C-alpha positions as CSV (number, residue, x, y, z in Angstrom):
1,X,6.0,-33.5,6.3
2,X,3.0,-33.8,4.0
3,X,2.6,-31.0,1.4
4,X,-0.1,-30.1,-1.0
5,X,-0.2,-28.7,-4.5
6,X,-2.9,-26.6,-6.1
7,X,-5.1,-28.9,-8.2
8,X,-6.1,-27.8,-11.7
9,X,-9.7,-27.0,-10.6
10,X,-8.4,-25.2,-7.5
11,X,-6.3,-22.6,-9.4
12,X,-7.8,-19.2,-8.7
13,X,-6.1,-15.8,-8.0
14,X,-5.5,-14.8,-4.5
15,X,-8.0,-12.2,-3.1
16,X,-7.2,-8.7,-4.0
17,X,-5.7,-6.5,-1.3
18,X,-8.2,-4.3,0.5
19,X,-7.9,-0.8,1.8
20,X,-6.0,2.2,0.6
21,X,-2.9,4.0,1.9
22,X,-3.5,7.7,1.7
23,X,-0.6,9.8,0.4
24,X,1.3,11.5,3.2
25,X,-0.3,9.5,6.0
26,X,0.9,7.4,8.8
27,X,1.0,3.6,8.4
28,X,1.3,1.2,11.2
29,X,2.0,-2.5,10.9
30,X,-0.4,-4.5,13.1
31,X,-0.6,-8.2,14.0
32,X,-2.6,-8.2,17.2
33,X,0.3,-8.8,19.5
34,X,0.9,-6.6,22.6
35,X,3.8,-4.7,21.1
36,X,1.7,-4.2,17.9
37,X,-1.0,-2.6,20.1
38,X,1.5,-0.2,21.6
39,X,2.7,0.7,18.1
40,X,-0.9,1.2,17.0
41,X,-1.7,3.6,19.8
42,X,1.6,5.4,19.3
43,X,0.9,5.7,15.5
44,X,-2.6,7.1,16.3
45,X,-1.0,9.8,18.4
46,X,1.5,10.6,15.7
47,X,-1.3,10.9,13.1
48,X,-3.2,13.2,15.4
49,X,-0.2,15.4,16.0
50,X,0.7,15.5,12.3
51,X,-3.0,16.0,11.3
52,X,-2.5,13.1,8.9
53,X,-4.7,10.0,8.1
54,X,-3.7,6.7,9.7
55,X,-3.7,3.3,7.9
56,X,-3.7,0.1,10.0
57,X,-2.0,-2.5,7.8
58,X,-2.1,-6.2,8.5
59,X,-0.1,-8.5,6.3
60,X,0.1,-12.3,6.3
61,X,2.6,-14.3,4.3
62,X,0.9,-17.6,3.5
63,X,3.9,-19.1,1.8
64,X,6.2,-18.4,4.8
65,X,3.6,-19.5,7.3
66,X,2.8,-23.0,6.0
67,X,3.9,-25.5,8.5
68,X,3.2,-29.2,9.0
69,X,-0.4,-28.5,10.0
70,X,-1.2,-25.8,7.6
71,X,0.2,-27.8,4.7
72,X,-2.5,-30.4,5.2
73,X,-5.3,-27.9,4.4
74,X,-6.6,-27.5,0.9
75,X,-5.1,-24.3,-0.5
76,X,-8.4,-22.8,-1.3
77,X,-9.5,-23.2,2.4
78,X,-6.1,-21.8,3.5
79,X,-6.5,-18.7,1.3
80,X,-10.0,-18.2,2.7
81,X,-9.0,-18.5,6.3
82,X,-5.9,-16.3,5.9
83,X,-8.0,-13.7,4.2
84,X,-10.6,-13.7,7.0
85,X,-7.9,-13.6,9.6
86,X,-6.0,-10.6,8.1
87,X,-9.2,-8.7,7.4
88,X,-10.3,-9.1,11.0
89,X,-6.9,-8.0,12.3
90,X,-7.0,-4.8,10.2
91,X,-10.6,-4.0,11.2
92,X,-9.9,-4.6,14.9
93,X,-6.8,-2.4,14.8
94,X,-8.6,0.4,13.0
95,X,-11.4,0.3,15.6
96,X,-8.9,0.7,18.5
97,X,-7.0,3.5,16.6
98,X,-10.2,5.5,16.2
99,X,-10.4,5.9,20.0
100,X,-6.9,7.6,20.0
101,X,-7.1,10.0,17.0
102,X,-9.7,12.2,15.4
103,X,-8.0,11.9,12.0
104,X,-9.3,9.5,9.4
105,X,-8.4,5.8,10.0
106,X,-8.2,3.3,7.2
107,X,-7.9,-0.5,7.5
108,X,-5.8,-2.3,4.9
109,X,-4.7,-5.9,4.5
110,X,-2.3,-7.9,2.3
111,X,-1.7,-11.5,1.6
112,X,2.0,-10.9,1.1
113,X,5.3,-10.8,2.8
114,X,5.0,-8.3,5.6
115,X,8.3,-6.5,4.6
116,X,7.1,-6.2,1.1
117,X,3.7,-4.9,2.1
118,X,5.1,-2.3,4.5
119,X,7.9,-1.1,2.2
120,X,5.3,-0.7,-0.6
121,X,3.2,1.4,1.7
122,X,6.2,3.5,2.5
123,X,6.4,4.9,-1.0
124,X,3.4,7.1,-0.4
125,X,3.4,7.5,3.4
126,X,5.0,10.2,5.6
127,X,5.8,7.7,8.4
128,X,5.8,4.0,9.1
129,X,5.4,2.7,12.7
130,X,6.4,-0.8,13.7
131,X,7.2,-2.8,16.8
132,X,10.4,-4.9,16.8
133,X,8.8,-7.9,18.4
134,X,5.6,-9.7,17.6
135,X,3.8,-12.9,18.6
136,X,0.8,-12.7,16.4
137,X,-0.4,-15.8,14.5
138,X,0.6,-16.6,10.9
139,X,3.9,-14.8,11.1
140,X,2.5,-11.3,10.5
141,X,4.0,-7.9,10.4
142,X,5.8,-7.1,13.6
143,X,8.4,-9.8,14.1
144,X,11.8,-8.3,14.9
145,X,13.5,-9.4,11.7
146,X,10.6,-7.8,9.7
147,X,11.0,-4.5,11.6
148,X,14.7,-4.4,10.7
149,X,13.9,-5.2,7.1
150,X,11.4,-2.5,6.9
151,X,13.7,0.0,8.5
152,X,16.4,-0.8,6.0
153,X,14.3,-0.7,2.9
154,X,11.4,1.7,3.4
155,X,11.6,5.0,1.6
156,X,9.7,6.9,4.3
157,X,11.0,7.3,7.9
158,X,10.3,4.3,10.1
159,X,9.6,4.6,13.8
160,X,10.5,1.4,15.6
161,X,9.2,0.8,19.1
162,X,10.5,-1.7,21.6
163,X,8.9,-2.9,24.9
164,X,9.6,-0.5,27.6
165,X,11.0,2.4,25.6
166,X,7.8,4.5,24.9
167,X,8.9,7.9,26.1
168,X,7.7,10.8,23.9
169,X,9.8,13.8,22.8
170,X,9.1,17.1,24.4
171,X,10.4,19.5,27.0
172,X,12.9,17.6,29.1
173,X,12.9,14.7,26.6
174,X,15.2,15.8,23.7
175,X,15.4,14.5,20.2
176,X,18.9,13.0,19.5
177,X,20.1,12.7,16.0
178,X,23.4,11.1,14.7
179,X,25.2,13.0,12.0
180,X,28.1,11.9,9.8
181,X,27.6,14.2,6.8
182,X,26.1,11.5,4.6
183,X,22.9,12.0,2.6
184,X,20.9,9.7,5.0
185,X,22.1,11.5,8.1
186,X,21.5,14.9,6.5
187,X,17.9,13.9,5.9
188,X,17.8,12.6,9.5
189,X,18.8,16.0,10.7
190,X,15.9,17.6,8.8
191,X,13.4,15.0,10.3
192,X,14.8,15.4,13.8
193,X,14.7,19.2,13.6
194,X,11.1,19.2,12.5
195,X,10.2,16.7,15.2
196,X,11.9,18.7,17.9
197,X,10.3,22.0,16.9
198,X,6.9,20.4,16.7
199,X,7.1,18.9,20.2
200,X,9.0,21.7,22.0
201,X,12.0,19.4,22.5
202,X,15.7,20.3,22.5
203,X,17.6,18.9,19.5
204,X,20.9,17.1,20.5
205,X,23.1,16.6,17.5
206,X,25.8,13.9,18.0
207,X,28.8,13.3,15.8
208,X,31.2,10.5,16.9
209,X,34.6,9.6,15.4
210,X,37.3,7.1,16.0
211,X,41.0,7.2,15.2
212,X,41.1,3.6,14.0
213,X,40.0,3.7,10.3
214,X,39.8,0.3,8.5
215,X,43.2,-0.7,7.1
216,X,45.2,1.8,9.1
217,X,47.4,0.7,11.9
218,X,49.7,1.9,14.7
219,X,51.4,5.2,14.4
220,X,49.7,6.0,11.1
221,X,46.3,5.7,12.8
222,X,47.4,8.0,15.7
223,X,48.7,10.6,13.3
224,X,45.3,10.9,11.6
225,X,43.5,11.7,14.9
226,X,43.8,15.6,14.6
227,X,42.5,15.5,11.0
228,X,39.6,13.2,11.9
229,X,38.6,15.3,14.9
230,X,38.7,18.4,12.7
231,X,36.5,16.7,10.1
232,X,34.0,15.6,12.8
233,X,33.8,19.2,14.1
234,X,33.2,20.4,10.5
235,X,30.4,17.9,10.0
236,X,28.8,18.8,13.3
237,X,28.9,22.5,12.6
238,X,27.4,22.0,9.2
239,X,24.6,19.9,10.6
240,X,24.0,22.5,13.4
241,X,23.7,25.3,10.8
242,X,21.3,23.2,8.8
243,X,19.1,22.5,11.7
244,X,19.0,26.1,12.9
245,X,18.3,27.3,9.4
246,X,15.4,24.9,9.0
247,X,14.0,25.7,12.5
248,X,15.2,29.1,13.6
249,X,13.7,29.0,17.1
250,X,15.0,25.5,17.8
251,X,17.4,24.9,20.8
252,X,20.3,22.9,19.4
253,X,23.1,21.3,21.4
254,X,25.9,19.8,19.3
255,X,28.3,17.2,20.7
256,X,31.5,15.8,19.1
257,X,32.6,12.5,20.7
258,X,35.6,10.3,20.2
259,X,33.9,7.0,20.5
260,X,32.1,4.3,18.6
261,X,28.7,5.3,17.2
262,X,26.7,2.5,18.7
263,X,27.6,3.2,22.3
264,X,27.4,6.9,21.8
265,X,23.8,6.8,20.6
266,X,22.8,4.3,23.3
267,X,24.2,6.6,26.0
268,X,22.6,9.7,24.4
269,X,19.2,7.9,24.3
270,X,19.0,7.9,28.1
271,X,16.3,10.4,29.0
272,X,15.7,11.2,25.3
273,X,12.3,11.2,23.6
274,X,13.5,9.8,20.3
275,X,16.7,8.9,18.5
276,X,16.8,9.6,14.8
277,X,19.4,7.9,12.6
278,X,20.0,7.4,8.9
279,X,19.8,3.9,7.5
280,X,22.8,4.2,5.2
281,X,25.8,6.3,5.0
282,X,29.3,6.7,3.5
283,X,30.5,9.5,5.8
284,X,34.2,9.2,6.7
285,X,33.6,10.2,10.4
286,X,30.7,8.3,11.8
287,X,28.8,5.4,10.2
288,X,25.7,6.4,12.1
289,X,23.7,5.8,8.9
290,X,25.1,2.3,8.1
291,X,22.7,-0.6,8.6
292,X,24.7,-2.1,11.5
293,X,24.5,1.1,13.5
294,X,20.9,1.8,12.8
295,X,19.9,-1.8,13.7
296,X,21.9,-1.6,16.9
297,X,20.2,1.6,17.8
298,X,16.8,0.0,17.2
299,X,17.8,-2.9,19.5
300,X,19.6,-1.1,22.3
301,X,18.5,2.6,22.6
302,X,16.4,3.5,25.6
303,X,13.7,5.4,23.6
304,X,11.9,4.9,20.3
305,X,14.2,5.1,17.2
306,X,13.3,6.7,13.9
307,X,15.2,5.4,11.0
308,X,15.5,7.6,7.9
309,X,16.9,6.8,4.4
310,X,18.4,9.3,2.1
311,X,16.5,10.2,-1.1
312,X,17.5,7.6,-3.8
313,X,19.1,10.3,-6.0
314,X,21.3,11.4,-3.1
315,X,22.3,7.8,-2.3
316,X,23.4,7.3,-5.8
317,X,25.4,10.6,-5.8
318,X,27.2,9.4,-2.6
319,X,28.0,5.9,-3.8
320,X,31.4,5.7,-5.5
321,X,30.4,2.5,-7.2
322,X,27.6,4.4,-9.1
323,X,30.1,6.9,-10.6
């Protein structure tokens, strides 16, 4: 494969990013693909319901996109073409979004790794919205691996949409939240309770547990079952109390299940309007907030999934290695 290097007279800084991300707004990653369009329209509706501004963010990673053909282009020309492409994507997405919301819509673009661009935007946003598949050109922001990366690293909640799972929460379409007592799942309970109250949905709080802890075998594992069940009940009761205190008029249904977290959430998602999970957790009962479970929820649940991280201070307090 032929490659090129930047000549001495061709060394100029990359174009500055354009557009702003308002504090407390909704940000949607957009690459022009069909699933990105669905995410865009969904984000516009979320922005309208929240009364928040919407930013349509397009990101192109030139370094990661250079293939055998692109590598033959002079880098100055590549920069110019990539800039024009990503600017056009952002502008087109913003134009579409303005038809779905009466809140302010901003167009923003970055010549950067999409995960980096979206995670950076999460520091000041109230919500990120992404699709988990994308077929836009130049490997932009909605490829599945990027959606997972953003869900794992973003500091704001991340709403991930898949093809065919676009049900909205409301009466008859409950909000399901997984709770294991970890800081991430505690924040997820808060987010889920607010969402359920805002949309008139029931809140279904799920705590799952298993009697096979790592490193414990045979009769010893079986003997721990009563204690693990009691702990799961305590976690569920604490989460229920928290949700009802936060939203006194909310209808809350709590469920304690002896099963694996992944299958439990997938089953609970049938007929639901949204599943809310934490992205990290150290709870002893249910690793709902661990990356593997949240990623599985994003991939397998039958409704949109919102992934929530704990506040950084709470994550440190819950991490034995940080003590």
